[in-house]
N, C-alpha and C positions, 0 to 999 in steps of 0.2 A: 504493500500500500504506500509506504514511504520510500520505495526503491528509487525514486527520482532524486532523492537527496544525495549529495556527495558522500562518499564512503566515510570520511572523517566525521561528518555531522551525524550520520547514521550510527556510527560507533559510539559517539558521545551520548546520543539519545538512548541507545540500547543499554549502555552502561548505567545511565541514570535510572531507567526503568527497572533494571536488574537490582540495583541497590535499594530502591524504594520498595519493590516487591519483596525482597529478602527481609528488610527491616519490619515490614507490616506483618508478614506471616510468622516471623520469629517471635514477635511479641506474644502472639497467641500460643505458639509452641511452648514458650517458656512458662506461661501461666499454667498450662495443662501439665507440663513436666514437673512443676513445683508441687502440685498435688500428689503426683506419683512418688516424689522424693519424700514428702512428709508422711505419706501413708503407703509404705512399701509392702503392701499385702497383695497376694495373688488376686483376690477378688477385685481389688482396685485396679490392678494392672490390666485385667481382662476387659475392663470397661474403658480405661483411659487410653490404652495402646491403639485401639481402632480409631479413637478420636484424633490422636497424634498423627496416625497414618493418613487420615482424611485431610487434616490440615496440610500435611506435606504434599499430598496429591493435588490440592488446590494451588499450593505454591508452585508446583511444577506446571500445572495447567496455565497459570498466569505467565510463567516464563515462556511457555509455548506461544502465548498471546503476543508478547512483545517481539518474539522471534518472527511471527507472521507479519507483524506490523512493520518491522524495520528491514526485513530481509527478502530477497527474491530467490532464495534457495529452492532448487528443484529436488524434491525428495523422491527417491526411487526405493520403495520399501516392499519386500515380499516376505510372506510367511506369517503374517499376523493372524490370518483366519483360523489357524490351528490352535491358537492360544486361548485359554479361558481364565477368567478372573476368579479362580478358586484354587484351593490347595497351596502347596509350597513348591517353588521352583528353584533349581540351581542354575544360575546364568553364567555363561563363560563367553568372553569376547577378546578379540585382538585389541591392542592398545597403541595409539599413535599420538594422542594429544589430550589435554584437559577437555577439549571439546567433546570427546567420546562420551563423557558422562552426560552432557546436555543432550547429545543425540539419543542415547539409550533412554533417558528419562522422557524425552519428547515422544519417542516412538512407542514405548512400552507402558506409559502412564495410562491406567484404566484398562489395560489389556491383561495384565497379570498383577498380582499383589505388589505393593511398594518395593522397589529395589533398595537393598541395603548393602553397602560396600564394606569390605575389610579395609581399614585405614591405618596408616602409620601412627604410632603413639603421639608423635610430635604435633600432629594436626589438630589435636584437641585444643591447642593453644591459639589457633586461628581465631581472631576476634569474631564474635557473633556466630559465624558458621560452625566453629568448633563446638560451641555449646548446643547448637541445633542438632548436630550429628549425635552428640551425647544424649540429648533428649529423645531422639528417635532410636536409641539403642544400636547405633552403628558400632560395630566392634573395633576397638583400637588395639592394634597388635604391635609388639616389639618386633623389629626386624633384625635377625641375627645372621651374620655372614657364615660361610662354610668353615673358615678358619676358627671362628669363635665356637661354632658347634663342635668341631673336632676337639678343641681345647676343653670345652665344658658340655659334654653330651647330655647333662641333665636338663639343658635348656630346651631340648626337643620335647621332653615330657611337659615342661612348662608351657610351651607353645600349644601342645595338644590340649592341656587343661584350660588354657585361656580361650581356645576355640570352642571347647565344649560349653564353657560358661556363657560365651556370647550366643551360641546357637540355642542354649536352653531358653534364653529370652525370646527367641523367635518361635518357640514351640507353642506359645499361647495364642498367637494370631497368625494367620497365613501370611507368609513373607517370601519374597524372592531374594535369595542370597547371591550377590554379584561378585564375580572374581575375574580379574585380568590375569590369565595364567602366565603371561610373559613376566609379570612382576614389575615391569617398568615400561616406559614409552619407547616405541621403536625409533631408532635413528640409524642412519647408515653406519656411523662409527661403532655403535653397539653391535650391530649386525656383523660387522667386520671383526671386531674384537672377540666376539663369541665364536666366530667361524660357524655361524648357524647353517644347518643343512637345508633350511627353508629359504626360498627366494624372497618372500615378502614378510616373514615373521621371525621373531626371536625364538630361542628355545623355550618351550613351556616349562613351568615349574609345577610339579604335580602335588607338592606337599599340602598346600592350602586347600585344594579341591578334595584331596583324600581325607584330610582332617574334618572338613565340613560334612562329607558323606558319612564318615564314621560317627560323627556326633549326632546327626539327625537324618541319616539316609532313608530311614523307613518312612519319613514324612514327605520326602521330595517326590513330586509327581513325575518329573523327568528333568533332563538337562536341556535348557534352551541355549543352543549354540548360535551366537550372534556374530556376524561378520560386518565390519564397517569399512567402506572404501571411499576415499576422497579423490575422485578422478583428477582434480586440479591441484593435488598436493595437500597433505595434512596441514590444516591451518593452525596458527597460534590462536589463543583466545581473543586477542585484539582483532585479528583478521576476521574471526568469526563474527564478532560484534559489528564490525564494519560491513558485513554482508559479502565478504570476499570468499565465500564458499558456494560457488554457483550450482554445484550438484553434490548431493550426498547419497550414497548407495548403502542400503542396509539389507542384509539377507538373514532370515531367522529360520531355524528348524528345531524341531523337538527330537532329542536323541534319548532312547531308553537307557536307563542306568542299570547295569548288571547287578543283580541282587547281592552277589558276593562282595561287591565293593562297598556295601553299606555296613558291613560287619568286620571287615578285615583289619589287621594291625599294620598300618603302613610303615611305622617306625621300626617295629620289631620283627616283621615277617618279610624276609628278603624275596621270597617267591611271589608273595602278594604285591610287594612294591614293584617288582619287574613287570608283573602282569598289568598293574594299573598304569605304569609309565608307557607300556606298549599301546594300551587303549587310548591314552591321551595323545601319543605320537601319531596314531592313525587319524584321530580327529584333526590334528594339526596339519597333517599331509593333505587331507581333504580340504581344509580351510585354505591352505596355501594355493592349491590348484584352483579353488573357487575365486580367490583374489586375482590370480593370473588370468582366469577367463574373463572376469569383469573388467580388467584393465586391457585386455587384448594382449597380455604378457609382454607389453612393451613399455608401459608407463610405470617406472619404478618410483616416481616422485611421490605418488600417493601413499606409499607405505613408509615413507620417511618424513622428515620435516620439510617444509617448503622453503628452506633456506633461512629460517629464522628460529630462534630458540623457543621451545614450548613455554607457555606462560607458567610461571612458578607459583608456589604456595596455593592458595585457593582462589577460585574464579574471580570474584569481584575485586578482591584486594590486588591480585595480579594485574587485572585490567586497569585499575586505578594507577598502579605504578607505571605501566606501559603508557598510559595516557599522559602522565607527566613528561615522559620522554618525547612523546609526539608533539607536545606543546613547545618543545625547544626551538630556538632560532634555526634557520636553514644552515646546513653544513657548508664548510668551505670545500672548494674543489680538491679532490684527492690528487696525489702525486701523478704527474703526467709525463709522457715521453716527449722528448724534444724533437726527435727526427734526426736523420743522418747529418744534414747540413748544419743545423743548429748545434748538434752535439760536437761537431768538429770546431765550430766557432767557440763553443764553451771551453773546449780544451785549450785553444789559443788564448782566450781571455784569462784562464786560470793559471797560466804559466808561472807567475811569481809565487802563487800559493802552493802549487805542486812542488816547487823547488825548495821552499822554505816554510816549514810548518812544524807543529808539535809532534807529528806522527813519525818524523824522521824518515820520510819516504814520499813518493809522489801520490799523496792522498789529500783530499779536501772534503770536509764535512760541514754542512750547513743545516739549519732546522728552522721551523716556523711553527708557532702555536696560535690557534684562535680559540674562541670561547667553546667550540664544539669539535675541534680536531687538532691533531698534532702530526707533524711530518718531518722526516729526516731524509737528507740526500747525501750520498757519498759519490765523489768523482775521483777515480783513481786510474793510474797506469799500471797494468800488470804485465809481467814478463812472459806472456804466452801469445803465440800467434793467433790471429783472429779466427782461423779455421778451427783451432782447438777450442777456443772460447765458444764459438757459435755451435759447434758440434755437441759440446757438453750441455750448454744451457738451453738450446732450442728443443731439447728432447724432454718432455714432461716426466718420463720414466726416471730421469736422473735426479729430479728435484727432491724426492723423499730422502735420498742419500745426502743431500745438502741440508735440508731442514732439520734432520734428526741430530745434527751437530749442536744445535742451539740447546742450551740448558733446559729450557721450559718445554721443548718438544719431546713428547714421550712416545709418539707413534705416528707413522705416516703410511698411507696406502694409496696408490694411484689407481684410478679407474680409466682404462684406455677407451678410445673411441673418438669420434669427431668432436665431442664436447668433453674433453678430459677433465677429471676432477681429482683433487687430492684431499683425502679424508685424514685430518690431522687431529691428534689429541694433545691438549695443552695442560701442563700441570706445574707442580712445584719444581724447585731447582735441585731437588733430591729424589732418590728412588721412591716410587710409589706404585701401587697397583693400577693397572690400566683402567679398571672400572671406575676409579675415582677421578680420572682426568676428564677434562672438558672437551667436547668435540668442537672442531672448527673446520668447516668445509670450504675449500678453495676451488674456484673455477679457474682452469688454465686458459690463458689468452696469449695468442701469438699474433704479432702485427703483420702487416703486409710484407712478404719477403722482398728484400732489396739487396743488390750486390754490395758486399762489404758492410752491411748494417744488420744488427740484430735488435729485435724488440719483442720481449716476452713479459708476461706478468701473471700474477696470481691475485684473484679477487675473492673476498669473503664478505657477503653483505651483512652478516651478524657475527658477533663474537661473545665471549663470556662476560658476565657481570654488566650487561647493558652497553657494551662497546659494539661498534659496527663499522662497516665500510673499510675493512682491512684491505690494503693493497701492497703487494711487493712487486716492484718493477725493475727490470734490468734491460738496459740498451747498451750497445757497444759498437764501436767502429775500429777498424784496424789502423794502426799508425805506421808501422813498417813491418818487415818480415817476422819480427819476434815480439812485437809489443801491441797491446790493445788498450784503448781508452774505454772505461766502463762507467756508466752512470747507474747506480743502484739506489732506488727510492723506496721508502717505507712510510706508510701513513695509516691512520685509523681515526675513527670518529666516535663520539659518545653523546648520548642524550643525558637527561637529568639523572637517570639511574646509574649510568656509567660514570658520570662525573662524581656522584656521591661515593660510589665504590672506590674510584681512584683517589678521591680526597681522603678517604679513610685509610687506604693503603699508604699514601704518601705522608700522612700525618703520624703513622705508626711504624710499620716495618720498613717502609721506604723513605723514612724521614731524612736520613743522611746520605741517600744515594744522589749522585750527580751525573751530569752529562759531560761533553767535551768542550763546549763553547764557553769561552771566558765570560764571567759575569762582571761587566764593567762597573756595577754598583758597589763592589767591594773595595775597601781601602787597600792601596798597594802594600802597605806595611803588613797586612794580614797574609801576604802571599797569594798565590793564584786562587781564585774563586771561580767555580763553574756553575752553570745553570742547573737547577733542580726541577722538581715538579714533573708535570707531564711532558714538558719539552725535554728534560733530561732523560726521562723514560724512553721517549722516541729516539733520542740519539743513541742510547745504549743498545736498544734493539736493532736499530739500523746498522750499527757497527757489528753486532753479533751475526746478523744475517750476511753482511758483506764478508766477514771473516770466514763464514761457512762456505761461501762461493769461492773465495780465494783458496781455502783448504782443499776443496774438491778439485779445483783446477790443478793445484800442486800435486795431488795424489796421482794424477793421470800419468805422471812420469815414472811411477813405480810399477813393478810387476803386479798383475791383478791380485794375487793372493795377499799382497802387502798393502793394498790401497786403503782398506778400511781403517786399519790401525794407524796408518800414516795420516789420514784425515783427522782422526781423534787427537793425535799428538800435536799436529800442526795447529788445529783450532785452539786447543788449550794453551799452547805456548804463545800463540798470537794474542790471546786475551790477557795473558799475564803481563804483557807490555803496558797494560793500562789498569793497574790494580785498583786505583781509586774509583774507577768506573765499573769494571767488569769482574773483579775477583769475588767469587761466591763460594766455591768449594776448592778443596785441594786436588792435586793432579790424580792421586790414586782413586779418590772417590769419583771424580768425573769419568775416568777411564772405565772403572768397574760398572758404573751406572750405564754408560753409553754402550758398552759391550753387551750388557743384558738387554737394553732396549733395542739394539740392532738385531740381536738374535730373535727377540720377540717379533720385531718388524718383519723378519724374514720367515716367520712361521715356525722356527725351530723350537720356540718355547711355548708351551701351552699355558694359557692364563687360567 
């Protein structure tokens, strides 16, 4: 109805309606829940729980109302006719975005009893929504990793008991227990890190389903197997609010639950556990094929993110935070290629700086900072012929070997094809599990080929902690038979969220970190002073990426079996020339970490 409005205005209106609708119905929920809290008797619960569920259903129905009002989404839903609003259902679905919850609620509200999700324990602290989930008896669960469970096996029985207690509350009133078997939202980086055998899905986790069945399997009418596909790419929550989900496909089917699965011991009976996992794996294979059929098996974007991070925390709060970022001033232009002629002119103009500088070599660094972006540029002469430089850097397959040298790059995998991509994981400057690193997806860009000129780049529209518009650019021209002039640029932008995150970092951990440009505001008697803040951060990363390129080029002179170790050693030794700016770890720690990460990147280490 309001589809004629610009997406931004639609998003703001949808967000406002969502917040108002949430506040209105939560007041009623809290009043009814208070009575249940004060009078914790079964007879009271039997009467109040249906009332709470009815309030929640009206809340969802009003959400569907503002969705119809503000969006032009085409809903392609099949399988509703077989469902009945009676009894108990176990619901399982693939997971790509926070939007999945709104989709399932919109489609299934009034068709089956109210959906109730297993939630992470921390989510109870989400303002307003957390209390609403508690009032509706959504089960809050502790999430234990495999390493912790191996160290403390008694936690398995605690998980089982917590699930039984939660499901016991569901036994009073018909309920639909919802589970995302993947346990986390699908992204290309997670898919790659898992080495998932499925094309469009992560590996399913059987434990939560098995525990729910064991706790109340005799009540479940059947399993509702739901499949969600976003043909235009899985949207973030803000994109969804703005109506940027032109088509959403949902397929539903009822699957009988084998009677044996309702009584078996998943934790203690290995044969039962294997049988249950095989059953779930078969369901997952069928779901994977179904997604492929719905996409024509060519559109992989819909099973990952659409190039932007999924909205974090809980719906309305995440959208409000993103809205703050969207209200930021326009971004500055990202770092740009100069072109062959202008790059040669730049080399001539920088002659004095290349001959006399703090780097003790033919290298010049400059940077610029605006209210919403930072950028660094390095111009350098390298002792490598243009053919070697061009051959190495014009091939996207080589760039993972370059990027992995950076301290914060934990993993990189290239996707070949006409539109090559690099799936990178960013993390701490020390060793860490891959699962805890943050994905950053770069699109590979190659400029128009020209004789004697190279122009390539990597672009990532979004990054971690509210940052965005990452760009790494390299252009080069040959100077003579053995030398090449390189321009390497690095830039990134940030909205309000990113600015807050970086301000916190720079005020604490990064307080004393500096860049390379002299800060002319310091008194000469104090000795050299260098820029800090986001400008200093940009300069440090620009230098680190440049040194990674230089290390890769240097390693090509070594025999192939020695090249990887030579790159590691070269990069570390080069950074040690600038301890005030780049020193973070000792040599032994860096080499051990990078050897492990490189083996993992090559697939030799199972995560």
